[in-house]
C-alpha positions as CSV (number, residue, x, y, z in Angstrom):
1,M,-92.6,20.9,29.9
2,S,-90.6,20.9,26.4
3,Y,-89.7,24.2,24.8
4,Q,-89.0,24.7,21.1
5,L,-87.4,27.9,19.8
6,I,-87.8,29.3,16.5
7,F,-84.9,31.8,15.6
8,L,-85.9,34.3,12.8
9,M,-83.1,36.5,11.6
10,I,-84.5,39.8,10.7
11,Y,-83.0,40.8,7.8
12,F,-85.9,42.1,5.8
13,F,-87.9,45.3,6.0
14,R,-91.3,44.5,4.8
15,V,-92.7,41.2,6.5
16,S,-95.8,39.5,6.6
17,V,-96.8,36.2,8.3
18,G,-97.1,34.5,4.8
19,S,-93.5,35.9,4.0
20,I,-91.9,34.6,7.1
21,E,-93.7,31.2,6.6
22,R,-92.2,31.0,3.1
23,R,-88.7,31.6,4.1
24,L,-88.6,28.9,6.8
25,P,-87.2,25.3,6.3
26,E,-90.0,22.7,6.4
27,A,-89.1,21.4,9.8
28,T,-89.0,24.9,11.3
29,R,-92.3,25.8,9.5
30,K,-94.2,23.1,11.3
31,I,-93.0,24.6,14.7
32,W,-94.1,28.2,13.5
33,N,-97.4,26.7,12.5
34,K,-98.0,25.8,16.2
35,R,-96.9,29.2,17.4
36,G,-100.4,29.9,18.9
37,E,-100.2,26.8,20.9
38,K,-97.2,28.1,22.9
39,E,-97.3,30.3,25.9
40,F,-94.7,32.5,24.8
41,V,-93.0,33.7,21.6
42,I,-89.2,35.3,22.2
43,L,-88.4,37.7,19.5
44,M,-84.8,38.4,19.1
45,D,-82.2,39.6,16.3
46,E,-78.2,40.1,16.3
47,S,-78.1,43.2,18.7
48,T,-81.2,45.0,19.5
49,E,-81.3,46.5,23.1
50,I,-84.8,46.8,24.5
51,A,-84.1,50.4,25.3
52,D,-83.6,51.0,21.5
53,I,-86.6,49.7,20.2
54,T,-88.9,52.2,18.3
55,P,-92.3,51.6,16.5
56,E,-90.2,51.9,13.3
57,S,-87.7,49.1,14.4
58,R,-87.8,45.9,12.3
59,I,-88.0,43.7,15.3
60,Q,-91.0,45.8,16.5
61,R,-92.7,45.4,13.1
62,L,-92.3,41.9,13.2
63,K,-94.0,41.7,16.7
64,D,-97.0,44.1,15.4
65,V,-97.1,41.4,12.4
66,I,-97.5,38.4,14.6
67,F,-99.3,39.8,17.3
68,T,-101.8,42.2,15.8
69,F,-102.1,41.3,12.1
70,D,-101.8,37.6,12.2
71,S,-104.8,36.2,10.7
72,Y,-103.5,32.5,10.8
73,S,-102.8,32.1,14.6
74,S,-103.6,34.0,17.8
75,L,-100.8,34.1,20.4
76,K,-101.8,33.4,24.0
77,N,-99.3,36.1,25.1
78,E,-97.8,39.2,23.7
79,P,-94.2,38.3,22.2
80,L,-91.3,39.4,24.4
81,F,-88.0,40.7,23.1
82,L,-84.8,39.1,24.1
83,D,-82.5,42.0,25.2
84,G,-79.4,42.3,23.4
85,G,-80.1,39.9,20.7
């Protein structure tokens, strides 16, 4: 089984699937567009601890966007957070 990772640094407050896609290099965009085929999507930033995540956290909003509001792709499982970035 091969694994491909997409690292998205979360430096922005307002996010949509389209705005994420536009910011990705073409090679990464091809992987991003296959996110619905992957078993898991792991979200990380520079330093967020799981215990510190709130509904207003940027990383939580990113999860909401790609899991709940993504009309382009349906994920197989709810995205997971990497504790500590």
